[in-house]
N, C-alpha and C positions, 0 to 999 in steps of 0.2 A: 505494500501499499504507499502511495506515495505522502510525504509531509506535508500536504494542502488538504488531502481527503478525511485523513484521522481526526485532525484541529476541526474542522468543519461537520464532522458527525459529532465529537462531543459538543460543539459550541451549540450545534442545532437542540442537542438534548436536554443542555444545561437552559436555553431559550425557553422551550416547552414545560420545564419545571419549573422555570422564575414565571410564567405565564398562570399556569397554574395554581403557584403559590402568592402571584401578587408582589413578587420581587423585579422586575425588570428593570426598574429604575434604577435600584438599590444596587443589584447585580451590576449596571452598567460603571454604577459610580465608582463599587470595588474593585473592579476587572483594568478600571483604566491605569493604578502604578504597574499591574504589572504587564500590561501592555506597553508599557513606556519603555519598562528594565527597571525593577526597583532596586535601590542598593542594597545591597547583603542578600541577595540572590545568589550572587555569583559564588558566597564563601557558603551558603548554604546548600549550593547543586553539591556538593562533595557529600555532604550529611543526607540528603536525598537520595541518593546510591548508595550509601553504606547500607547492606546487609545486616550489620550488626544492630542500629537503628529500628526501632520497630515504624511499622505504617503508618500507627497513629501516633506518634512524637513525630515523625515527617510534616503527618498533616495537620498538624496541633503550631508545631513551626509553621508552617506554609501560612496557616490561616492566618497569626497571631504577625508575619508580617506585611500580611497585606489588608490586614485589618477584615477578616472576616470575623463575625458570630459563632463563636462558640457553639456549636451544634446547628447554629441555621444551614441552608439550600446549600452556599459556597461553601462552606467549611465541610459538608458532608461528598460536596461533587469535590472537592479537592483529594479528600483522603478514597474516593474511588478512582480518582483518577491514576493516585500513587500504587494502590492497590493491583493496579491495571497495569501497570508497570511504563504508564506514558508520562510521566515525570515531565521526561522533556521536553512534554508539547504542551506544558502548557501556558504558557505565552501565546503561542500561536494558537491554543486557542483561545485564550484572552482575544487577542487580534480578533479572528473572529467571529466571536460571540457580539464584538463593539458593533464588526462589520453589520451582521447582524440586525441588531438592535437598531442601527442609524439606518438601515434600510426600510427597517419594517415602522421606524419612526419621523418616516420624511425629515434627515439631518442630515448634511453636506459638511463634513470636515473639511475647515478653512483654515490652509496653513501659512501665512504670511512673514517672510521673512525677509529682512530690512541690513542693508552694511551696519548702519546703526541706531539708537534708540529712537523710534519714529512715536513722536506727538500723537497723543488718542485720537485729537482731532484729525488726523489724515488716515488713520486706521480706521475709524469709524466713516470714512469719505469710501473707503475701497469696498468696507463693507455693503454701504449703502448702492456701489454698484454691480456685484454681486448681487446682491438681495433684489435690484431691479431685470439681471440678466435671467436669473433661476426661480423669480417668481417671490411674493409676499408670505404664498404659504408653506414656505422650505423653511427651517429654523437653523441656523447657522450657527457651527461649535467652532469658534477663532482661536487659535492658538496663533502666540509669536516667538520668531526667534532670531535672534542677533547672527550675522554672519559677516565677518567683517571683512572678506575677502569681494564679496559684491562689492566692493569699492563704493556704490550710491545705486541710487533706486531701490526698487524692492524687486521679489519674486511672490507669486502668491499660487498657491496647489491646492487645488479641488478637486479630490479623488483622482483619475488617473491623468487631467489638466492642469496645464503649467502652462502660466503666464510669464514669461520671465523678461522685467522690464529693470533689468539693472545692469550697471557700468559695464560692468566684467563680461557680460552677455554681448553688449554690442562692442565691445573690444574683440571678441574671438569673432562676431563674425562679421568685422573688418578686417582682421586678421585673414580671416577664407577668402573674403574678397582682392585680399592686398597677394595671395599664393593662388590664385586660379587663374 
């Protein structure tokens, strides 16, 4: 089985459970840090693979790390994943769950990357342009990042769509034109 199929199956199962328990939004928020790659996960990986440590201890440690409620749906789900020997897929399962949740709830993830800190009103202007393009009925989940290598300007990523209005991109285009 490939690395995409396993996480999607587990994410769908978790989403179905969350629908039944009314916890879709709660799990969405709890899985965000895991999807981003939380601090301490690398040091926990060796413990999660250690056969001397019980599955229950592994599950409890992982649940504490991501803030899952003890005995809750996510806590039980993590233990199931560990018992099935799929612990290496936890981050990908979290990513798949977030994607499924966004699809089901008409949420678009927007990543705005700038060379330096951008004033809030300029970010709001970019978001308003995006909202006009996609319609008012979509919720935009905006994340910002700073990448000094852009030199100036910004890049906006919405799903698979990338709008690169950075100085770095313009210089690369100019370089390609000069070499062709």
